[in-house]
FITOR-190909 format. One record per residue (C-alpha): residue number from 1; residue in three letters; x, y, z. Coordinates in Angstrom, 2 decimals, m for minus. Example, Ala and Ser with C-alpha at 12.3 -4.5 7.8 and 13.67 -1.06 7.14 Angstrom:
<site num="1" residu="Ala" u="12.30" v="m4.50" w="7.80"/>
<site num="2" residu="Ser" u="13.67" v="m1.06" w="7.14"/>
This chain:
<site num="1" residu="Met" u="27.82" v="10.59" w="m76.81"/>
<site num="2" residu="Pro" u="23.89" v="10.58" w="m77.24"/>
<site num="3" residu="Ser" u="22.43" v="8.58" w="m80.70"/>
<site num="4" residu="Glu" u="21.07" v="10.60" w="m83.33"/>
<site num="5" residu="Arg" u="17.52" v="9.34" w="m82.40"/>
<site num="6" residu="Glu" u="17.93" v="10.88" w="m78.92"/>
<site num="7" residu="Lys" u="19.05" v="13.80" w="m80.74"/>
<site num="8" residu="Met" u="15.88" v="14.05" w="m82.80"/>
<site num="9" residu="Val" u="13.37" v="13.22" w="m80.07"/>
<site num="10" residu="Asn" u="14.98" v="15.73" w="m77.75"/>
<site num="11" residu="Gly" u="14.67" v="18.72" w="m80.24"/>
<site num="12" residu="Glu" u="18.56" v="18.81" w="m81.31"/>
<site num="13" residu="Leu" u="20.28" v="18.86" w="m84.58"/>
<site num="14" residu="Tyr" u="20.36" v="15.58" w="m85.56"/>
<site num="15" residu="Asp" u="21.23" v="13.71" w="m88.59"/>
<site num="16" residu="Pro" u="18.05" v="11.99" w="m90.08"/>
<site num="17" residu="Thr" u="20.15" v="9.65" w="m92.56"/>
<site num="18" residu="Asp" u="21.49" v="7.82" w="m89.68"/>
<site num="19" residu="Pro" u="20.62" v="4.30" w="m90.37"/>
<site num="20" residu="Glu" u="18.93" v="3.42" w="m87.10"/>
<site num="21" residu="Leu" u="16.47" v="6.46" w="m88.11"/>
<site num="22" residu="Leu" u="16.69" v="5.20" w="m91.41"/>
<site num="23" residu="Ala" u="15.39" v="1.73" w="m90.59"/>
<site num="24" residu="Asp" u="12.61" v="3.21" w="m88.28"/>
<site num="25" residu="Ser" u="11.47" v="5.28" w="m91.21"/>
<site num="26" residu="Lys" u="10.89" v="1.92" w="m93.20"/>
<site num="27" residu="Arg" u="9.40" v="0.12" w="m90.40"/>
<site num="28" residu="Ala" u="6.99" v="2.97" w="m90.02"/>
<site num="29" residu="Arg" u="6.54" v="3.00" w="m94.02"/>
<site num="30" residu="Glu" u="6.16" v="m0.67" w="m94.12"/>
<site num="31" residu="Leu" u="2.89" v="m0.20" w="m90.94"/>
<site num="32" residu="Leu" u="1.33" v="2.26" w="m92.82"/>
<site num="33" residu="Ala" u="1.27" v="1.19" w="m96.57"/>
<site num="34" residu="Glu" u="m0.46" v="m1.98" w="m94.95"/>
<site num="35" residu="Tyr" u="m2.91" v="0.55" w="m92.66"/>
<site num="36" residu="Asn" u="m3.59" v="2.64" w="m96.13"/>
<site num="37" residu="Arg" u="m4.32" v="m0.55" w="m97.68"/>
<site num="38" residu="Ile" u="m6.43" v="m2.51" w="m95.99"/>
<site num="39" residu="Ser" u="m10.37" v="m2.68" w="m95.61"/>
<site num="40" residu="Gly" u="m12.19" v="m0.59" w="m93.51"/>
<site num="41" residu="Ala" u="m13.64" v="m3.44" w="m92.30"/>
<site num="42" residu="Glu" u="m10.90" v="m4.99" w="m91.06"/>
<site num="43" residu="Tyr" u="m11.36" v="m2.72" w="m87.55"/>
<site num="44" residu="Glu" u="m9.44" v="m5.07" w="m85.08"/>
<site num="45" residu="Arg" u="m6.54" v="m5.20" w="m88.04"/>
<site num="46" residu="Arg" u="m6.24" v="m1.21" w="m88.28"/>
<site num="47" residu="Leu" u="m6.43" v="m0.80" w="m84.41"/>
<site num="48" residu="Asp" u="m3.40" v="m3.16" w="m83.85"/>
<site num="49" residu="Leu" u="m1.65" v="m1.58" w="m86.56"/>
<site num="50" residu="Leu" u="m2.09" v="1.56" w="m84.58"/>
<site num="51" residu="Asp" u="m1.23" v="m0.07" w="m81.42"/>
<site num="52" residu="Glu" u="2.34" v="m1.23" w="m82.90"/>
<site num="53" residu="Leu" u="3.23" v="2.09" w="m84.79"/>
<site num="54" residu="Phe" u="2.36" v="4.22" w="m82.19"/>
<site num="55" residu="Gly" u="4.08" v="5.32" w="m79.18"/>
<site num="56" residu="Thr" u="0.69" v="5.10" w="m77.09"/>
<site num="57" residu="Cys" u="m2.83" v="4.07" w="m78.84"/>
<site num="58" residu="Ala" u="m6.04" v="4.51" w="m76.33"/>
<site num="59" residu="Glu" u="m9.21" v="2.85" w="m77.22"/>
<site num="60" residu="Ala" u="m11.55" v="4.16" w="m79.65"/>
<site num="61" residu="Cys" u="m8.95" v="5.90" w="m82.07"/>
<site num="62" residu="Trp" u="m9.53" v="5.79" w="m85.67"/>
<site num="63" residu="Ile" u="m7.51" v="7.63" w="m88.66"/>
<site num="64" residu="Asp" u="m9.13" v="7.26" w="m91.86"/>
<site num="65" residu="Pro" u="m6.76" v="6.21" w="m94.64"/>
<site num="66" residu="Pro" u="m4.77" v="7.36" w="m96.14"/>
<site num="67" residu="Phe" u="m2.42" v="8.57" w="m93.21"/>
<site num="68" residu="Arg" u="1.28" v="9.33" w="m93.30"/>
<site num="69" residu="Cys" u="4.07" v="9.76" w="m90.10"/>
<site num="70" residu="Asp" u="7.53" v="9.77" w="m90.17"/>
<site num="71" residu="Tyr" u="8.11" v="6.94" w="m87.43"/>
<site num="72" residu="Gly" u="5.16" v="6.48" w="m84.91"/>
<site num="73" residu="Tyr" u="6.56" v="5.73" w="m81.83"/>
<site num="74" residu="Asn" u="6.37" v="9.42" w="m81.09"/>
<site num="75" residu="Val" u="2.74" v="9.66" w="m81.36"/>
<site num="76" residu="His" u="0.86" v="9.72" w="m78.32"/>
<site num="77" residu="Val" u="m3.20" v="9.56" w="m78.72"/>
<site num="78" residu="Asp" u="m5.66" v="9.51" w="m75.47"/>
<site num="79" residu="Glu" u="m8.98" v="7.65" w="m76.25"/>
<site num="80" residu="Gly" u="m11.27" v="8.83" w="m78.73"/>
<site num="81" residu="Phe" u="m9.01" v="10.46" w="m81.44"/>
<site num="82" residu="Tyr" u="m10.48" v="10.53" w="m84.52"/>
<site num="83" residu="Ala" u="m8.90" v="11.39" w="m87.84"/>
<site num="84" residu="Asn" u="m9.93" v="12.22" w="m91.50"/>
<site num="85" residu="Val" u="m8.60" v="11.38" w="m94.41"/>
<site num="86" residu="Gly" u="m5.41" v="12.77" w="m95.47"/>
<site num="87" residu="Cys" u="m3.52" v="13.62" w="m92.39"/>
<site num="88" residu="Val" u="m0.23" v="13.53" w="m91.66"/>
<site num="89" residu="Ile" u="2.04" v="13.76" w="m88.62"/>
<site num="90" residu="Leu" u="5.60" v="14.72" w="m88.78"/>
<site num="91" residu="Asp" u="6.89" v="13.26" w="m85.63"/>
<site num="92" residu="Val" u="10.62" v="13.80" w="m85.09"/>
<site num="93" residu="Cys" u="9.83" v="14.71" w="m81.59"/>
<site num="94" residu="Arg" u="6.85" v="13.49" w="m79.37"/>
<site num="95" residu="Val" u="3.36" v="14.39" w="m80.16"/>
<site num="96" residu="Asp" u="0.42" v="14.45" w="m77.80"/>
<site num="97" residu="Ile" u="m3.26" v="14.11" w="m78.38"/>
<site num="98" residu="Gly" u="m5.59" v="14.04" w="m76.06"/>
<site num="99" residu="Arg" u="m9.16" v="12.84" w="m75.27"/>
<site num="100" residu="Asn" u="m11.84" v="13.50" w="m77.90"/>
<site num="101" residu="Cys" u="m10.06" v="15.21" w="m80.03"/>
<site num="102" residu="Leu" u="m11.04" v="15.68" w="m83.94"/>
<site num="103" residu="Phe" u="m9.22" v="16.64" w="m87.19"/>
<site num="104" residu="Gly" u="m10.98" v="16.96" w="m90.56"/>
<site num="105" residu="Pro" u="m9.55" v="16.09" w="m93.75"/>
<site num="106" residu="Ser" u="m5.93" v="16.40" w="m94.18"/>
<site num="107" residu="Val" u="m4.58" v="18.22" w="m90.84"/>
<site num="108" residu="His" u="m0.85" v="18.52" w="m90.94"/>
<site num="109" residu="Val" u="0.81" v="18.06" w="m87.94"/>
<site num="110" residu="Tyr" u="4.41" v="18.79" w="m88.08"/>
<site num="111" residu="Thr" u="7.11" v="18.61" w="m85.15"/>
<site num="112" residu="Ala" u="10.31" v="18.51" w="m88.04"/>
<site num="113" residu="Ser" u="12.18" v="21.99" w="m88.50"/>
<site num="114" residu="His" u="15.41" v="22.52" w="m90.25"/>
<site num="115" residu="Pro" u="17.79" v="24.65" w="m89.08"/>
<site num="116" residu="Leu" u="18.12" v="28.57" w="m90.29"/>
<site num="117" residu="Asp" u="21.88" v="28.44" w="m90.36"/>
<site num="118" residu="Pro" u="22.25" v="27.13" w="m94.46"/>
<site num="119" residu="Ala" u="25.64" v="25.44" w="m93.49"/>
<site num="120" residu="Asp" u="23.96" v="23.34" w="m91.42"/>
<site num="121" residu="Arg" u="20.68" v="22.93" w="m93.85"/>
<site num="122" residu="Ala" u="23.49" v="21.64" w="m96.28"/>
<site num="123" residu="Arg" u="24.95" v="19.20" w="m93.91"/>
<site num="124" residu="Gly" u="21.69" v="17.61" w="m94.15"/>
<site num="125" residu="Leu" u="20.77" v="18.17" w="m90.48"/>
<site num="126" residu="Ala" u="17.13" v="18.73" w="m89.48"/>
<site num="127" residu="Tyr" u="15.61" v="19.10" w="m85.64"/>
<site num="128" residu="Gly" u="11.89" v="19.03" w="m84.24"/>
<site num="129" residu="Glu" u="10.00" v="20.56" w="m81.21"/>
<site num="130" residu="Pro" u="7.09" v="18.78" w="m79.92"/>
<site num="131" residu="Val" u="3.07" v="19.54" w="m80.39"/>
<site num="132" residu="Ser" u="0.48" v="19.17" w="m77.28"/>
<site num="133" residu="Ile" u="m2.84" v="19.12" w="m78.21"/>
<site num="134" residu="Gly" u="m5.16" v="19.22" w="m75.73"/>
<site num="135" residu="Asp" u="m8.25" v="17.32" w="m74.20"/>
<site num="136" residu="Asp" u="m12.00" v="17.93" w="m76.89"/>
<site num="137" residu="Val" u="m10.01" v="19.51" w="m79.43"/>
<site num="138" residu="Trp" u="m11.35" v="20.27" w="m82.74"/>
<site num="139" residu="Ile" u="m8.73" v="21.04" w="m85.66"/>
<site num="140" residu="Gly" u="m11.13" v="21.73" w="m88.60"/>
<site num="141" residu="Gly" u="m9.89" v="20.36" w="m92.29"/>
<site num="142" residu="Arg" u="m6.16" v="21.36" w="m93.71"/>
<site num="143" residu="Ala" u="m5.43" v="23.54" w="m90.54"/>
<site num="144" residu="Val" u="m1.12" v="23.12" w="m90.04"/>
<site num="145" residu="Leu" u="0.00" v="23.02" w="m86.96"/>
<site num="146" residu="Asn" u="3.78" v="24.35" w="m86.83"/>
<site num="147" residu="Pro" u="6.75" v="22.68" w="m84.50"/>
<site num="148" residu="Gly" u="6.17" v="23.32" w="m81.11"/>
<site num="149" residu="Val" u="3.03" v="24.86" w="m80.66"/>
<site num="150" residu="Thr" u="0.78" v="23.83" w="m77.74"/>
<site num="151" residu="Ile" u="m3.40" v="23.40" w="m78.62"/>
<site num="152" residu="Gly" u="m5.51" v="24.20" w="m75.19"/>
<site num="153" residu="Asp" u="m8.24" v="21.98" w="m74.37"/>
<site num="154" residu="Gly" u="m11.55" v="22.68" w="m75.78"/>
<site num="155" residu="Ser" u="m10.59" v="25.12" w="m78.85"/>
<site num="156" residu="Val" u="m11.19" v="24.99" w="m82.23"/>
<site num="157" residu="Val" u="m8.30" v="25.58" w="m85.17"/>
<site num="158" residu="Ala" u="m10.58" v="26.41" w="m87.96"/>
<site num="159" residu="Ser" u="m9.99" v="25.20" w="m91.37"/>
<site num="160" residu="Gly" u="m6.86" v="26.21" w="m93.39"/>
<site num="161" residu="Ala" u="m5.41" v="28.05" w="m89.86"/>
<site num="162" residu="Val" u="m1.55" v="28.19" w="m89.96"/>
<site num="163" residu="Val" u="m1.20" v="27.66" w="m85.91"/>
<site num="164" residu="Thr" u="2.76" v="29.13" w="m85.01"/>
<site num="165" residu="Asp" u="2.04" v="30.09" w="m81.82"/>
<site num="166" residu="Asp" u="0.21" v="28.45" w="m78.36"/>
<site num="167" residu="Val" u="m3.80" v="28.70" w="m78.66"/>
<site num="168" residu="Pro" u="m5.48" v="28.91" w="m75.15"/>
<site num="169" residu="Glu" u="m8.19" v="26.69" w="m73.98"/>
<site num="170" residu="Gly" u="m11.47" v="27.35" w="m74.96"/>
<site num="171" residu="Val" u="m11.18" v="29.71" w="m78.21"/>
<site num="172" residu="Val" u="m11.68" v="29.17" w="m82.14"/>
<site num="173" residu="Val" u="m8.55" v="30.55" w="m83.89"/>
<site num="174" residu="Gly" u="m8.24" v="31.00" w="m87.61"/>
<site num="175" residu="Gly" u="m6.29" v="32.64" w="m90.48"/>
<site num="176" residu="Asn" u="m2.19" v="32.74" w="m90.86"/>
<site num="177" residu="Pro" u="m1.08" v="33.11" w="m88.88"/>
<site num="178" residu="Ala" u="m3.91" v="32.03" w="m86.68"/>
<site num="179" residu="Gly" u="m5.13" v="34.15" w="m84.38"/>
<site num="180" residu="Val" u="m8.28" v="34.24" w="m81.90"/>
<site num="181" residu="Val" u="m11.29" v="34.88" w="m83.55"/>
<site num="182" residu="Lys" u="m13.84" v="33.71" w="m80.42"/>
<site num="183" residu="Glu" u="m13.36" v="32.88" w="m77.63"/>
<site num="184" residu="Leu" u="m15.89" v="30.24" w="m76.38"/>
<site num="185" residu="Glu" u="m18.50" v="29.23" w="m73.36"/>
<site num="186" residu="Thr" u="m18.46" v="25.49" w="m72.20"/>
<site num="187" residu="Gly" u="m20.99" v="24.24" w="m70.38"/>
């Protein structure tokens, strides 16, 4: 029988009050508390904390505090990632962030969700869907990426956009729900 953690990362209904998941969440909160508290001058220590927190953390990854996530180990970041202040990643499922991605302030990435069935919600169950962000993507401030979306390479998500569906490569999306507002020419 799969553990609650296995069910969680596989996108199945799971119990977030499971002792293993509570311990994982506590570990993440402790690492984040230190990360958010230390001075920006302690660059190497911040990188070490992100490396310890994330499933994968490539070189030249920087997140301006405060930063929040659920577990950390489901976040996989390629090189050249930068997130401005107030980033939140609810990582009950895998979050893949490609090379040279930029997040504006207060970008939120959600893999976590709750069942539509009120009986399952009343039992405290949850589930998630992975989020994938391609290479060279810019996510504007206060944008929200909902569970299960994929953002194509070279695309831009406008500030304040709420992404509910996949975004193709090389476009700008905006609005709520986000839709394509412009196709980009790349050189």
